[in-house]
C-alpha positions in Angstrom: 0.0 0.0 0.0 1.1 3.5 -0.7 2.2 5.7 2.2 1.8 9.0 0.3 -0.7 10.5 -2.1 -0.8 13.5 -4.5 -2.6 16.7 -3.5 -3.5 19.5 -6.0 -4.6 22.8 -4.5 -6.5 24.8 -7.1 -7.4 28.4 -6.5 -8.6 31.1 -9.1 -5.7 33.2 -10.5 -3.0 30.9 -9.1 -0.9 28.1 -10.4 -1.9 24.7 -9.2 0.1 23.8 -6.2 1.1 20.1 -6.1 2.3 18.2 -3.0 3.2 14.6 -2.3 1.8 14.1 1.3 1.3 11.5 4.0 -1.8 13.2 5.3 -4.0 16.3 4.8 -6.1 17.7 7.7 -8.7 20.4 7.1 -12.1 21.5 8.3 -15.5 20.8 6.8 -19.0 22.0 7.8 -19.2 18.9 9.9 -15.8 19.1 11.7 -12.2 18.2 11.1 -11.3 15.5 8.5 -8.0 13.8 7.8 -7.1 12.2 4.5 -4.4 9.5 4.1 -3.2 7.3 1.3 -5.7 4.9 -0.1 -8.7 6.9 1.3 -12.1 5.9 0.1 -13.3 8.1 -2.7 -15.3 11.1 -1.4 -16.4 14.6 -2.3 -16.8 17.0 0.6 -17.0 20.8 1.2 -14.6 22.8 3.3 -14.8 26.0 5.4 -12.0 28.6 5.9 -9.3 27.1 8.1 -5.6 26.2 8.5 -5.1 23.1 6.4 -2.2 21.0 7.5 -0.2 18.9 5.0 2.2 16.3 6.4 5.1 15.4 4.1 8.3 13.5 4.6 9.9 16.8 5.4 7.4 17.7 8.1 4.2 19.7 8.4 3.2 22.7 6.3 0.3 24.9 7.2 -1.8 26.7 4.5 -4.8 28.9 4.7 -7.6 27.5 2.6 -11.0 29.2 2.2 -14.4 27.7 1.3 -13.9 24.9 -1.2 -14.5 21.3 -2.3 -12.3 18.3 -1.9 -12.4 15.3 -4.2 -10.2 12.3 -3.6 -10.0 9.1 -5.7 -7.1 6.8 -6.6 -4.6 8.6 -4.3 -5.2 12.0 -6.0 -6.8 14.7 -3.9 -8.1 17.7 -5.7 -8.8 20.7 -3.4 -10.6 23.5 -5.2 -10.9 26.5 -3.0 -11.8 30.2 -3.4 -8.4 31.2 -2.0 -5.3 29.5 -0.6 -2.2 31.1 0.9 1.0 29.8 2.4 2.2 31.4 5.6 4.6 33.6 3.7 1.9 34.8 1.4 -0.5 36.0 4.1 -0.6 39.7 4.7 -1.1 39.9 8.5 -2.0 43.6 8.6 -4.5 43.2 5.8 -6.1 40.2 7.7 -6.2 42.2 10.9 -8.0 45.1 9.1 -10.4 42.7 7.5 -11.2 41.2 10.9 -11.9 44.6 12.4 -14.1 45.6 9.5 -16.1 42.4 9.7 -16.5 42.7 13.5 -17.7 46.3 13.1 -20.3 45.3 10.4 -21.5 42.4 12.6 -21.9 44.6 15.6 -23.8 47.3 13.7 -26.4 44.7 12.8 -28.6 46.9 10.7 -28.3 47.7 7.0 -25.5 45.1 6.8 -25.2 41.9 4.8 -24.7 39.9 8.0 -23.8 36.6 6.2 -21.1 38.3 4.1 -19.6 39.9 7.3 -19.6 36.5 9.0 -17.9 34.8 6.1 -15.3 37.6 6.0 -14.6 37.3 9.7 -14.2 33.5 9.3 -11.6 34.0 6.5 -9.7 36.7 8.5 -9.6 34.5 11.6 -8.4 31.5 9.6 -5.6 33.5 8.0 -4.5 34.9 11.3 -4.7 31.4 12.9 -2.5 30.1 10.1 0.2 32.7 10.9 -0.1 32.4 14.7 -0.1 28.6 14.7 2.9 28.1 12.4 5.1 26.2 14.9 
């Protein structure tokens, strides 16, 4: 049995990022999920989070936003609205986005509340990716 599998992270406007990994951990609407080699074929949705890739060299953390994962025959395709490595995340921009979203949520009226909640989730996930990069 294979110990590793191929991961393709696909985001609009970016080159496809390809990894050979031992595992991938991410977050779905139902909770955390981990994929390993020879995983049963599945399609699932994801929410903004820090996705952890485990390779032979160690762990790599990547911000991934809302997306869809499809795995079959040891190839995982992760199509997401946005993905950023730790070095690509603009911390000050994420902090400002978080402040704006919190302000819109607290105002309550004349606000697209769902949009503000999604924005806050993305900002928190980006900041979490930076802050948990140990």
